[in-house]
DOTOR-12569 format. One record per residue (C-alpha): residue in three letters; x, y, z. Coordinates in steps of 0.5 Angstrom, whole numbers, plus 2048, in hexadecimal, padded with zeros to 3 digits. Example, Ala and Ser with C-alpha at 12.3 -4.5 7.8 and 13.67 -1.06 7.14 Angstrom:
REM residues 2
{residu ALA, x 819, y 7F7, z 810} .
{residu SER, x 81B, y 7FE, z 80E} .
END
This chain:
REM residues 519
{residu MET, x 800, y 800, z 800} .
{residu ILE, x 802, y 807, z 7FF} .
{residu SER, x 7FF, y 80E, z 801} .
{residu LEU, x 7FD, y 813, z 7FD} .
{residu ALA, x 802, y 818, z 7FF} .
{residu ALA, x 807, y 813, z 7FC} .
{residu THR, x 804, y 812, z 7F5} .
{residu ALA, x 800, y 818, z 7F3} .
{residu CYS, x 802, y 81D, z 7EE} .
{residu SER, x 803, y 824, z 7F0} .
{residu SER, x 7FE, y 829, z 7ED} .
{residu SER, x 803, y 82E, z 7E9} .
{residu GLY, x 800, y 832, z 7E4} .
{residu THR, x 804, y 832, z 7DD} .
{residu ASP, x 807, y 839, z 7DC} .
{residu SER, x 80A, y 839, z 7D5} .
{residu ALA, x 811, y 83C, z 7D4} .
{residu GLY, x 811, y 843, z 7D2} .
{residu SER, x 80A, y 845, z 7D4} .
{residu SER, x 808, y 84B, z 7D7} .
{residu SER, x 807, y 84C, z 7DE} .
{residu PRO, x 800, y 84A, z 7E1} .
{residu HIS, x 7FA, y 84F, z 7DF} .
{residu SER, x 7F3, y 850, z 7DF} .
{residu GLY, x 7EE, y 84F, z 7D9} .
{residu GLY, x 7ED, y 84B, z 7D3} .
{residu ARG, x 7E8, y 845, z 7D1} .
{residu LEU, x 7EB, y 83E, z 7D2} .
{residu THR, x 7E7, y 839, z 7CE} .
{residu PHE, x 7E8, y 831, z 7D0} .
{residu ALA, x 7E5, y 82C, z 7CC} .
{residu LEU, x 7E1, y 826, z 7CF} .
{residu SER, x 7E1, y 81F, z 7CC} .
{residu ALA, x 7D9, y 81E, z 7CE} .
{residu ASP, x 7D3, y 822, z 7D0} .
{residu PRO, x 7D3, y 824, z 7D8} .
{residu THR, x 7CC, y 822, z 7D8} .
{residu CYS, x 7CB, y 825, z 7DE} .
{residu VAL, x 7CF, y 82B, z 7E1} .
{residu ASP, x 7CD, y 82A, z 7E9} .
{residu PRO, x 7D3, y 828, z 7EC} .
{residu GLN, x 7CF, y 825, z 7F1} .
{residu GLN, x 7CC, y 820, z 7EC} .
{residu VAL, x 7D2, y 81F, z 7E7} .
{residu ALA, x 7D7, y 81A, z 7E7} .
{residu ALA, x 7DA, y 81A, z 7E0} .
{residu ASN, x 7E1, y 81E, z 7DF} .
{residu ASP, x 7DE, y 822, z 7D9} .
{residu ALA, x 7D8, y 824, z 7DE} .
{residu ILE, x 7DD, y 825, z 7E4} .
{residu TYR, x 7E1, y 82A, z 7E0} .
{residu PRO, x 7DC, y 82F, z 7DF} .
{residu ALA, x 7D8, y 82E, z 7E6} .
{residu ARG, x 7DE, y 82E, z 7EA} .
{residu GLN, x 7E0, y 836, z 7E8} .
{residu LEU, x 7D9, y 838, z 7EB} .
{residu VAL, x 7D9, y 835, z 7F2} .
{residu ASP, x 7DE, y 836, z 7F8} .
{residu SER, x 7DF, y 830, z 7FD} .
{residu LEU, x 7E0, y 830, z 805} .
{residu THR, x 7E7, y 82E, z 804} .
{residu ASP, x 7EC, y 82C, z 7FF} .
{residu GLN, x 7F1, y 827, z 7FE} .
{residu ASP, x 7F8, y 828, z 7FC} .
{residu PRO, x 7FA, y 823, z 7F6} .
{residu GLY, x 801, y 822, z 7F8} .
{residu THR, x 800, y 820, z 7FF} .
{residu GLY, x 7F9, y 81E, z 800} .
{residu LYS, x 7F8, y 823, z 806} .
{residu ILE, x 7F1, y 826, z 807} .
{residu VAL, x 7F2, y 82E, z 807} .
{residu PRO, x 7ED, y 834, z 808} .
{residu TRP, x 7E8, y 837, z 803} .
{residu LEU, x 7E2, y 839, z 805} .
{residu ALA, x 7E3, y 836, z 80C} .
{residu THR, x 7E9, y 839, z 80F} .
{residu SER, x 7E9, y 834, z 815} .
{residu TRP, x 7E6, y 82E, z 817} .
{residu GLU, x 7E5, y 828, z 81C} .
{residu VAL, x 7E4, y 821, z 81C} .
{residu SER, x 7E2, y 81D, z 822} .
{residu LYS, x 7E6, y 817, z 824} .
{residu ASP, x 7E1, y 812, z 821} .
{residu ALA, x 7E0, y 816, z 81A} .
{residu ARG, x 7D9, y 817, z 81B} .
{residu THR, x 7D9, y 81E, z 81C} .
{residu PHE, x 7DC, y 823, z 818} .
{residu THR, x 7DC, y 82B, z 81A} .
{residu PHE, x 7DE, y 830, z 815} .
{residu HIS, x 7DF, y 837, z 816} .
{residu LEU, x 7DE, y 83C, z 810} .
{residu ARG, x 7E1, y 842, z 80D} .
{residu ASP, x 7DE, y 849, z 80D} .
{residu GLY, x 7DC, y 84C, z 807} .
{residu ALA, x 7DA, y 846, z 802} .
{residu THR, x 7D4, y 847, z 7FE} .
{residu PHE, x 7D0, y 843, z 7F8} .
{residu SER, x 7D0, y 847, z 7F2} .
{residu ASP, x 7C9, y 849, z 7F3} .
{residu GLY, x 7CB, y 84D, z 7F9} .
{residu THR, x 7C9, y 848, z 7FF} .
{residu ALA, x 7CE, y 846, z 804} .
{residu VAL, x 7D2, y 840, z 804} .
{residu ASP, x 7D1, y 83E, z 80C} .
{residu ALA, x 7CF, y 838, z 810} .
{residu GLN, x 7C8, y 838, z 80E} .
{residu ALA, x 7CA, y 837, z 807} .
{residu VAL, x 7CF, y 831, z 809} .
{residu LYS, x 7C9, y 82E, z 80C} .
{residu ASP, x 7C4, y 82F, z 806} .
{residu ASN, x 7C9, y 82C, z 801} .
{residu PHE, x 7CB, y 826, z 805} .
{residu ASP, x 7C3, y 825, z 806} .
{residu GLY, x 7C2, y 826, z 7FF} .
{residu ILE, x 7C7, y 821, z 7FD} .
{residu VAL, x 7C4, y 81C, z 801} .
{residu LYS, x 7BD, y 81D, z 7FE} .
{residu LEU, x 7C0, y 81D, z 7F7} .
{residu GLY, x 7C2, y 815, z 7F9} .
{residu ALA, x 7C4, y 811, z 7F3} .
{residu LYS, x 7C4, y 818, z 7EE} .
{residu ALA, x 7CA, y 81A, z 7F3} .
{residu THR, x 7CE, y 814, z 7F0} .
{residu LEU, x 7D4, y 816, z 7F4} .
{residu GLY, x 7D2, y 81A, z 7FA} .
{residu SER, x 7CD, y 815, z 7FC} .
{residu SER, x 7D2, y 810, z 7FE} .
{residu TYR, x 7D6, y 816, z 801} .
{residu LEU, x 7D0, y 818, z 806} .
{residu LEU, x 7CE, y 810, z 807} .
{residu GLY, x 7CC, y 810, z 80F} .
{residu TYR, x 7CB, y 818, z 80F} .
{residu GLN, x 7C7, y 81A, z 815} .
{residu GLY, x 7C7, y 821, z 814} .
{residu THR, x 7CA, y 828, z 814} .
{residu THR, x 7CA, y 82C, z 81A} .
{residu VAL, x 7CA, y 834, z 819} .
{residu VAL, x 7CE, y 836, z 81F} .
{residu ASP, x 7CF, y 83D, z 81D} .
{residu SER, x 7CF, y 840, z 816} .
{residu HIS, x 7D6, y 83E, z 816} .
{residu THR, x 7D6, y 838, z 819} .
{residu ALA, x 7D3, y 831, z 816} .
{residu LYS, x 7D3, y 82B, z 81A} .
{residu VAL, x 7D2, y 824, z 815} .
{residu ALA, x 7D0, y 81E, z 818} .
{residu PHE, x 7D0, y 817, z 816} .
{residu SER, x 7CD, y 811, z 819} .
{residu SER, x 7D3, y 80D, z 819} .
{residu PRO, x 7DB, y 80F, z 818} .
{residu ASN, x 7DC, y 812, z 811} .
{residu ALA, x 7E4, y 812, z 810} .
{residu GLN, x 7E3, y 814, z 809} .
{residu PHE, x 7DF, y 81A, z 80A} .
{residu LEU, x 7E4, y 81F, z 80B} .
{residu GLN, x 7E7, y 81E, z 804} .
{residu ALA, x 7E0, y 81E, z 801} .
{residu THR, x 7DF, y 825, z 803} .
{residu SER, x 7E5, y 827, z 7FE} .
{residu THR, x 7E1, y 824, z 7F8} .
{residu PHE, x 7DD, y 827, z 7F3} .
{residu THR, x 7D7, y 823, z 7F5} .
{residu LEU, x 7D7, y 826, z 7FC} .
{residu GLY, x 7D8, y 82D, z 7F9} .
{residu LEU, x 7D3, y 832, z 7FB} .
{residu LEU, x 7CD, y 835, z 7F7} .
{residu ALA, x 7C8, y 83B, z 7F9} .
{residu LYS, x 7C1, y 839, z 7FC} .
{residu SER, x 7BE, y 83C, z 7F6} .
{residu THR, x 7C1, y 836, z 7F2} .
{residu LEU, x 7C0, y 831, z 7F7} .
{residu GLN, x 7B8, y 832, z 7F7} .
{residu LEU, x 7B8, y 831, z 7F0} .
{residu PRO, x 7B6, y 82A, z 7ED} .
{residu ALA, x 7BD, y 826, z 7EB} .
{residu THR, x 7BB, y 826, z 7E4} .
{residu GLN, x 7BB, y 82D, z 7E4} .
{residu ARG, x 7C2, y 82E, z 7E7} .
{residu CYS, x 7C5, y 829, z 7E2} .
{residu THR, x 7C3, y 82E, z 7DC} .
{residu GLY, x 7C6, y 834, z 7DF} .
{residu LYS, x 7C2, y 837, z 7E5} .
{residu ILE, x 7C9, y 837, z 7E9} .
{residu VAL, x 7CB, y 83C, z 7EE} .
{residu GLY, x 7D1, y 83B, z 7F2} .
{residu SER, x 7D7, y 83F, z 7F6} .
{residu GLY, x 7DC, y 83D, z 7F1} .
{residu PRO, x 7E1, y 841, z 7ED} .
{residu PHE, x 7DD, y 840, z 7E7} .
{residu THR, x 7D6, y 841, z 7E6} .
{residu LEU, x 7D1, y 83D, z 7E0} .
{residu THR, x 7CF, y 842, z 7DB} .
{residu ASP, x 7CC, y 83C, z 7D6} .
{residu TYR, x 7CC, y 835, z 7D5} .
{residu THR, x 7CA, y 832, z 7CE} .
{residu ALA, x 7C9, y 82A, z 7CE} .
{residu ASN, x 7CE, y 827, z 7C9} .
{residu LYS, x 7D1, y 82E, z 7C7} .
{residu SER, x 7D5, y 832, z 7CD} .
{residu VAL, x 7D5, y 834, z 7D4} .
{residu GLU, x 7D6, y 83C, z 7D5} .
{residu GLU, x 7D9, y 83F, z 7DC} .
{residu LYS, x 7DC, y 846, z 7DE} .
{residu ARG, x 7E0, y 848, z 7E3} .
{residu ARG, x 7DD, y 84A, z 7EA} .
{residu LYS, x 7DF, y 851, z 7EC} .
{residu GLY, x 7E0, y 852, z 7F3} .
{residu TYR, x 7E2, y 84B, z 7F4} .
{residu ASP, x 7E6, y 84B, z 7FA} .
{residu TRP, x 7E6, y 844, z 7FE} .
{residu GLY, x 7EA, y 83F, z 7FA} .
{residu SER, x 7ED, y 839, z 7FC} .
{residu SER, x 7F4, y 83A, z 800} .
{residu LEU, x 7F7, y 836, z 7FB} .
{residu TRP, x 7F6, y 83B, z 7F5} .
{residu SER, x 7FC, y 840, z 7F4} .
{residu LYS, x 7F7, y 845, z 7F2} .
{residu LYS, x 7F3, y 849, z 7F7} .
{residu GLY, x 7ED, y 84C, z 7F5} .
{residu ALA, x 7E9, y 84B, z 7EE} .
{residu ALA, x 7EB, y 846, z 7E9} .
{residu TYR, x 7F0, y 849, z 7E3} .
{residu LEU, x 7EC, y 847, z 7DD} .
{residu ASP, x 7E6, y 84B, z 7DB} .
{residu ARG, x 7E2, y 845, z 7D8} .
{residu LEU, x 7E2, y 83D, z 7D8} .
{residu SER, x 7DF, y 83A, z 7D1} .
{residu PHE, x 7DE, y 832, z 7D2} .
{residu LYS, x 7DD, y 830, z 7CB} .
{residu VAL, x 7DA, y 829, z 7C9} .
{residu ILE, x 7DE, y 825, z 7C4} .
{residu PRO, x 7DD, y 81E, z 7C4} .
{residu GLU, x 7E2, y 81C, z 7BF} .
{residu SER, x 7E9, y 81B, z 7C2} .
{residu GLY, x 7EC, y 81D, z 7BB} .
{residu VAL, x 7E8, y 823, z 7BA} .
{residu ARG, x 7EA, y 825, z 7C1} .
{residu THR, x 7F1, y 824, z 7C0} .
{residu GLY, x 7F1, y 828, z 7B9} .
{residu SER, x 7ED, y 82E, z 7BD} .
{residu LEU, x 7F3, y 82E, z 7C2} .
{residu GLN, x 7F8, y 82E, z 7BC} .
{residu SER, x 7F4, y 834, z 7B8} .
{residu GLY, x 7F3, y 838, z 7BE} .
{residu GLN, x 7EB, y 837, z 7BE} .
{residu VAL, x 7EC, y 835, z 7C5} .
{residu ASP, x 7F1, y 836, z 7CB} .
{residu ALA, x 7F1, y 830, z 7CE} .
{residu ILE, x 7EE, y 829, z 7CE} .
{residu GLY, x 7ED, y 823, z 7D2} .
{residu GLY, x 7ED, y 81C, z 7D1} .
{residu VAL, x 7F3, y 81C, z 7CC} .
{residu ALA, x 7F2, y 816, z 7C8} .
{residu PRO, x 7F9, y 811, z 7C9} .
{residu GLN, x 7FA, y 811, z 7C2} .
{residu ASP, x 7FA, y 819, z 7C1} .
{residu GLU, x 7FF, y 81A, z 7C7} .
{residu ALA, x 806, y 819, z 7C3} .
{residu GLY, x 803, y 81E, z 7BE} .
{residu LEU, x 801, y 823, z 7C2} .
{residu LYS, x 807, y 823, z 7C6} .
{residu SER, x 80C, y 823, z 7C0} .
{residu THR, x 808, y 82A, z 7BE} .
{residu GLY, x 809, y 82E, z 7C4} .
{residu PHE, x 803, y 82D, z 7C8} .
{residu THR, x 803, y 82B, z 7CF} .
{residu LEU, x 801, y 824, z 7D2} .
{residu GLN, x 7FF, y 824, z 7D9} .
{residu PRO, x 7FD, y 81D, z 7DC} .
{residu ARG, x 7FB, y 81B, z 7E3} .
{residu ALA, x 7F9, y 814, z 7E5} .
{residu ASN, x 7F2, y 814, z 7E8} .
{residu PRO, x 7F1, y 811, z 7EF} .
{residu GLY, x 7EB, y 80D, z 7F0} .
{residu LEU, x 7E8, y 807, z 7EC} .
{residu PRO, x 7EC, y 805, z 7E6} .
{residu PHE, x 7E8, y 803, z 7E0} .
{residu ALA, x 7E5, y 7FD, z 7E1} .
{residu LEU, x 7E0, y 7F8, z 7DF} .
{residu THR, x 7DB, y 7F8, z 7E5} .
{residu VAL, x 7D6, y 7F2, z 7E6} .
{residu ASN, x 7CF, y 7F2, z 7E6} .
{residu LEU, x 7CD, y 7EC, z 7EB} .
{residu ALA, x 7C6, y 7EC, z 7E9} .
{residu ARG, x 7C8, y 7E9, z 7E2} .
{residu PRO, x 7C8, y 7E1, z 7E2} .
{residu ASN, x 7CE, y 7E0, z 7DE} .
{residu VAL, x 7D3, y 7E4, z 7E3} .
{residu LYS, x 7D0, y 7E2, z 7EA} .
{residu ASP, x 7D5, y 7DC, z 7E9} .
{residu LEU, x 7DB, y 7DE, z 7EC} .
{residu LYS, x 7DF, y 7D9, z 7E8} .
{residu VAL, x 7DD, y 7DD, z 7E2} .
{residu ARG, x 7DE, y 7E4, z 7E5} .
{residu GLN, x 7E5, y 7E1, z 7E7} .
{residu ALA, x 7E6, y 7DF, z 7DF} .
{residu ILE, x 7E4, y 7E6, z 7DD} .
{residu GLN, x 7EA, y 7E9, z 7E1} .
{residu LYS, x 7EF, y 7E4, z 7DF} .
{residu ALA, x 7ED, y 7E4, z 7D8} .
{residu VAL, x 7EE, y 7EC, z 7D7} .
{residu ASN, x 7F6, y 7EE, z 7D5} .
{residu ARG, x 7F6, y 7F5, z 7D8} .
{residu GLN, x 7FD, y 7F6, z 7D6} .
{residu GLU, x 7FB, y 7F5, z 7CF} .
{residu VAL, x 7F6, y 7FA, z 7CF} .
{residu VAL, x 7FA, y 7FF, z 7D2} .
{residu ASP, x 800, y 7FE, z 7CC} .
{residu THR, x 7FB, y 7FD, z 7C7} .
{residu VAL, x 7F6, y 802, z 7C8} .
{residu LEU, x 7F9, y 807, z 7CD} .
{residu SER, x 7FF, y 80B, z 7CE} .
{residu SER, x 805, y 80B, z 7D3} .
{residu SER, x 801, y 810, z 7D7} .
{residu TYR, x 7FD, y 80A, z 7D9} .
{residu LYS, x 7FE, y 804, z 7DD} .
{residu PRO, x 7FA, y 7FD, z 7DF} .
{residu ALA, x 7F6, y 7FD, z 7E5} .
{residu THR, x 7F9, y 7F9, z 7EB} .
{residu SER, x 7F3, y 7F9, z 7EF} .
{residu ALA, x 7EC, y 7FB, z 7F1} .
{residu LEU, x 7EF, y 802, z 7F2} .
{residu ALA, x 7F3, y 806, z 7ED} .
{residu SER, x 7FB, y 807, z 7F0} .
{residu THR, x 7FA, y 80E, z 7F2} .
{residu THR, x 7F4, y 80D, z 7F7} .
{residu THR, x 7F5, y 80D, z 7FE} .
{residu ASP, x 7F6, y 806, z 801} .
{residu TRP, x 7F7, y 803, z 7FA} .
{residu THR, x 7FA, y 7FC, z 7FB} .
{residu ASP, x 7FE, y 7F9, z 7F5} .
{residu LEU, x 7FA, y 7F2, z 7F3} .
{residu SER, x 7FD, y 7F2, z 7EC} .
{residu GLY, x 7FE, y 7EA, z 7EE} .
{residu ARG, x 7F7, y 7E9, z 7EE} .
{residu LEU, x 7F6, y 7EC, z 7E7} .
{residu GLY, x 7FB, y 7E8, z 7E3} .
{residu PHE, x 7F8, y 7E6, z 7DC} .
{residu ASP, x 7F7, y 7DF, z 7DB} .
{residu LEU, x 7F3, y 7DC, z 7D6} .
{residu ALA, x 7F4, y 7D5, z 7D7} .
{residu GLY, x 7F2, y 7D7, z 7DE} .
{residu ALA, x 7EC, y 7DA, z 7DC} .
{residu GLU, x 7EA, y 7D4, z 7D7} .
{residu LYS, x 7EB, y 7CF, z 7DD} .
{residu LEU, x 7E6, y 7D3, z 7E1} .
{residu LEU, x 7E1, y 7D4, z 7DC} .
{residu ASP, x 7E2, y 7CC, z 7DB} .
{residu GLU, x 7E0, y 7CB, z 7E2} .
{residu ALA, x 7DA, y 7CF, z 7E2} .
{residu GLY, x 7D7, y 7CB, z 7DD} .
{residu TRP, x 7D8, y 7D0, z 7D7} .
{residu LYS, x 7DB, y 7CB, z 7D1} .
{residu THR, x 7DE, y 7CE, z 7CA} .
{residu GLY, x 7D8, y 7CE, z 7C5} .
{residu PRO, x 7DA, y 7CD, z 7BD} .
{residu ASP, x 7DB, y 7D5, z 7BC} .
{residu GLY, x 7E0, y 7D5, z 7C2} .
{residu ILE, x 7DB, y 7D8, z 7C7} .
{residu ARG, x 7D9, y 7D4, z 7CD} .
{residu VAL, x 7D2, y 7D1, z 7CE} .
{residu LYS, x 7CF, y 7CF, z 7D4} .
{residu ASN, x 7C8, y 7CC, z 7D4} .
{residu GLY, x 7C7, y 7CE, z 7CD} .
{residu LYS, x 7C8, y 7D5, z 7CF} .
{residu ARG, x 7CE, y 7D9, z 7CC} .
{residu LEU, x 7D3, y 7DD, z 7D1} .
{residu THR, x 7D1, y 7E4, z 7CF} .
{residu LEU, x 7D3, y 7EA, z 7D3} .
{residu LYS, x 7D0, y 7F1, z 7D2} .
{residu VAL, x 7D5, y 7F6, z 7D4} .
{residu LEU, x 7D2, y 7FD, z 7D5} .
{residu TRP, x 7D6, y 803, z 7D3} .
{residu VAL, x 7D6, y 80B, z 7D2} .
{residu THR, x 7D9, y 80F, z 7CC} .
{residu ASN, x 7DC, y 814, z 7D1} .
{residu PHE, x 7E4, y 812, z 7D0} .
{residu GLY, x 7E7, y 811, z 7CA} .
{residu PRO, x 7EB, y 80A, z 7CB} .
{residu ASN, x 7E4, y 807, z 7CE} .
{residu GLN, x 7E2, y 804, z 7C7} .
{residu THR, x 7E9, y 801, z 7C5} .
{residu SER, x 7EB, y 7FE, z 7CC} .
{residu LEU, x 7E4, y 7FB, z 7CC} .
{residu GLU, x 7E5, y 7F8, z 7C5} .
{residu LEU, x 7EC, y 7F5, z 7C7} .
{residu ILE, x 7E9, y 7F2, z 7CE} .
{residu GLN, x 7E3, y 7EF, z 7CA} .
{residu GLN, x 7E8, y 7EC, z 7C5} .
{residu GLN, x 7EC, y 7E9, z 7CB} .
{residu LEU, x 7E6, y 7E6, z 7CF} .
{residu LYS, x 7E4, y 7E3, z 7C8} .
{residu LYS, x 7EA, y 7DF, z 7C8} .
{residu ALA, x 7E8, y 7DC, z 7CF} .
{residu GLY, x 7E1, y 7DA, z 7CC} .
{residu VAL, x 7DD, y 7E0, z 7CE} .
{residu ALA, x 7D9, y 7E4, z 7CA} .
{residu VAL, x 7D8, y 7EC, z 7CB} .
{residu THR, x 7D3, y 7F1, z 7C9} .
{residu LEU, x 7D5, y 7F8, z 7CA} .
{residu ASP, x 7CF, y 7FD, z 7CB} .
{residu SER, x 7D1, y 804, z 7CB} .
{residu HIS, x 7CE, y 80A, z 7CD} .
{residu THR, x 7CE, y 812, z 7CE} .
{residu LEU, x 7D0, y 814, z 7D6} .
{residu ALA, x 7C8, y 815, z 7D7} .
{residu ASP, x 7C6, y 80F, z 7D4} .
{residu PHE, x 7CB, y 80B, z 7D7} .
{residu LEU, x 7C9, y 80D, z 7DE} .
{residu ALA, x 7C2, y 80B, z 7DC} .
{residu ALA, x 7C4, y 804, z 7D9} .
{residu ARG, x 7C8, y 803, z 7DF} .
{residu ASP, x 7C2, y 804, z 7E4} .
{residu LYS, x 7BE, y 7FF, z 7E0} .
{residu GLY, x 7C3, y 7F9, z 7E1} .
{residu ASP, x 7C3, y 7F6, z 7DA} .
{residu TYR, x 7CA, y 7F4, z 7D9} .
{residu ASP, x 7D0, y 7F0, z 7DC} .
{residu TYR, x 7D5, y 7F5, z 7DD} .
{residu SER, x 7D6, y 7FC, z 7DD} .
{residu TRP, x 7DC, y 800, z 7DB} .
{residu GLY, x 7DF, y 806, z 7DE} .
{residu ASN, x 7E3, y 809, z 7E3} .
{residu THR, x 7E2, y 80E, z 7E9} .
{residu THR, x 7E7, y 813, z 7EC} .
{residu ARG, x 7E8, y 815, z 7F3} .
{residu VAL, x 7EE, y 815, z 7F8} .
{residu ASP, x 7EB, y 812, z 7FE} .
{residu PRO, x 7EA, y 80A, z 7FE} .
{residu ASP, x 7E3, y 80B, z 800} .
{residu ILE, x 7E1, y 80B, z 7F8} .
{residu LEU, x 7E1, y 803, z 7F9} .
{residu ARG, x 7DB, y 804, z 7FE} .
{residu THR, x 7D8, y 808, z 7F8} .
{residu GLY, x 7D9, y 803, z 7F3} .
{residu PHE, x 7D8, y 7FC, z 7F7} .
{residu TYR, x 7D4, y 7FE, z 7FD} .
{residu SER, x 7CD, y 7FA, z 7FD} .
{residu LYS, x 7CA, y 7FF, z 801} .
{residu GLY, x 7CC, y 805, z 7FD} .
{residu LEU, x 7CA, y 806, z 7F5} .
{residu ASN, x 7CC, y 7FE, z 7F4} .
{residu TYR, x 7CC, y 7FE, z 7ED} .
{residu ALA, x 7D0, y 7F8, z 7ED} .
{residu ARG, x 7CA, y 7F5, z 7F1} .
{residu LEU, x 7CF, y 7F2, z 7F6} .
{residu SER, x 7CD, y 7EE, z 7FC} .
{residu ASP, x 7D3, y 7ED, z 800} .
{residu SER, x 7D3, y 7EE, z 808} .
{residu THR, x 7DB, y 7ED, z 808} .
{residu LEU, x 7DC, y 7F2, z 803} .
{residu ASP, x 7D7, y 7F7, z 806} .
{residu GLY, x 7DA, y 7F6, z 80D} .
{residu LEU, x 7E1, y 7F8, z 80A} .
{residu LEU, x 7DE, y 7FE, z 807} .
{residu GLU, x 7DA, y 800, z 80D} .
{residu LYS, x 7E1, y 7FF, z 811} .
{residu GLU, x 7E5, y 803, z 80D} .
{residu ALA, x 7E0, y 809, z 80C} .
{residu SER, x 7E0, y 809, z 814} .
{residu ALA, x 7E7, y 808, z 816} .
{residu ALA, x 7EA, y 80E, z 819} .
{residu ASP, x 7F1, y 80B, z 819} .
{residu PRO, x 7F4, y 80C, z 813} .
{residu LYS, x 7F8, y 805, z 813} .
{residu GLN, x 7F2, y 801, z 815} .
{residu ARG, x 7EE, y 804, z 810} .
{residu ALA, x 7F4, y 802, z 80B} .
{residu THR, x 7F3, y 7FB, z 80D} .
{residu TYR, x 7EC, y 7FB, z 80B} .
{residu VAL, x 7ED, y 7FE, z 805} .
{residu THR, x 7F2, y 7F9, z 803} .
{residu ASP, x 7ED, y 7F3, z 805} .
{residu ALA, x 7E7, y 7F6, z 801} .
{residu GLN, x 7EC, y 7F7, z 7FB} .
{residu LYS, x 7ED, y 7F0, z 7FB} .
{residu VAL, x 7E6, y 7ED, z 7FC} .
{residu ILE, x 7E4, y 7F1, z 7F6} .
{residu LEU, x 7E9, y 7EE, z 7F2} .
{residu ASP, x 7E9, y 7E7, z 7F5} .
{residu GLN, x 7E1, y 7E7, z 7F3} .
{residu ALA, x 7E3, y 7EA, z 7ED} .
{residu TYR, x 7DD, y 7F0, z 7EE} .
{residu GLN, x 7E2, y 7F4, z 7EA} .
{residu VAL, x 7E7, y 7F3, z 7E4} .
{residu PRO, x 7EC, y 7F9, z 7E4} .
{residu VAL, x 7EF, y 7FA, z 7DE} .
{residu PHE, x 7F3, y 801, z 7DE} .
{residu GLU, x 7F4, y 807, z 7E2} .
{residu LEU, x 7F1, y 80D, z 7DF} .
{residu THR, x 7F6, y 813, z 7DD} .
{residu THR, x 7F3, y 81A, z 7DC} .
{residu VAL, x 7F7, y 81D, z 7D6} .
{residu LEU, x 7F6, y 824, z 7D4} .
{residu GLY, x 7F8, y 827, z 7CE} .
{residu LEU, x 7FA, y 82F, z 7CF} .
{residu SER, x 7FC, y 834, z 7CA} .
{residu LYS, x 802, y 838, z 7CC} .
{residu LYS, x 7FE, y 83E, z 7CE} .
{residu VAL, x 7FB, y 83A, z 7D4} .
{residu HIS, x 7FE, y 83B, z 7DB} .
{residu SER, x 7FD, y 838, z 7E2} .
{residu LEU, x 7F7, y 833, z 7E0} .
{residu ASP, x 7F7, y 82F, z 7E6} .
{residu PHE, x 7F5, y 828, z 7E8} .
{residu GLU, x 7F1, y 827, z 7EF} .
{residu ALA, x 7F3, y 821, z 7F3} .
{residu SER, x 7EE, y 81D, z 7F0} .
{residu SER, x 7F1, y 81F, z 7E9} .
{residu ARG, x 7EB, y 824, z 7E7} .
{residu LEU, x 7EC, y 82B, z 7E5} .
{residu GLN, x 7EC, y 831, z 7E8} .
{residu PHE, x 7ED, y 838, z 7E4} .
{residu HIS, x 7ED, y 83D, z 7E9} .
{residu ASP, x 7F5, y 83E, z 7E9} .
{residu THR, x 7F5, y 83D, z 7E1} .
{residu TRP, x 7F7, y 843, z 7DC} .
{residu LEU, x 7F8, y 844, z 7D5} .
{residu SER, x 7FE, y 847, z 7D2} .
END
């Protein structure tokens, strides 16, 4: 196991040689690979939605991406009870939402109460607030948050965009209206327009003066405006950067990295913590209820081949149920070796015999697995097509069911699939509870009392060493039971023109534009 402090990359912005000194002004145009579908930070989960949403809200705390330390933002200080059930935050003076209302203890209460009411719509926040009993407004600048059981991950959760604070005028709206643009936050930028499948437009908030203690610039942001343009095709995104139509792009395609670098553009990569790109089982489906079938799928996937064939040197194969930059990651690569013969043996033992076309059959039915995936990351399709070929060699037929992000979420709820493909980013290892806890969202349809017990213990352990032990054991159960087939760790690769400076990564590899400026 290694700690975040030993593995996380520093959040150093990219300043090109020969540039002018930092100054205010200008519009930065950033190309997204997919439509956000929603601009409410409390409801979004995909990077292309998070990038614009993050700029609209402030958080109680921030997290240093180099050390993992939790530092002040809206809260100047805090106390955590010894049993990690009560968290008391002391708020700074003068912070306001863009509608002029105060960011005070009542606002903290309203937001946390509201996230709990959102339920499954708050995909991440609902898990961060599991066991939430309520927030007491001690006075206008003091909020006391209580949980029914210890919640060791909560302090880190307060640094995330998901628990960013919104004005009451936004919280009172239906969730669907919030998604389409009715967002009022206290952040350094305000939303001026969201047009689905086209763009998100934001402008600098004048008078902003309560930024994170990690930011180098005090007061308002440098940039006048931010324009997030939706450009789904990776080649078109890259061409738009090269032609000067956009200033920066996210999700640089692996095949475009060398070309951009050789022509003078800056590549800025950072490994994402959290759950790696993986196939996550849906145990409600009959073909994958058999442990031997799941273990065979895990053995039949050649992770190194996926990285070498589809990706670039910026990426690496998954080595556990968590990415290696996540706190308390444990290297379990010995459990994830490619073993085609071992996969075939397990399928034989499970009663699946090779049919005339090479696909295995049992009781007259072919071993066909449906994989649900979303088109928001360029290499998804080619990665899955290669995995499809790898599994075919073991006698497993795979059908690939692609969706836009909005359609993917609906399809996942319906459950008509054997595996879903994707990743989830978070520094704290409690992301395992988001993905695999049967009493949470439970998209995997699990019912595993051993795993639930470990996840409950890691969430409540106040002692970091004891918590790390529970996290390690949880990773082992997830892999041994083959609830997840980890394939590769996501790396966020940005492409920047020479005039873009100090575009910084947060600890979770998301973007913060407050300190960014244009030469």
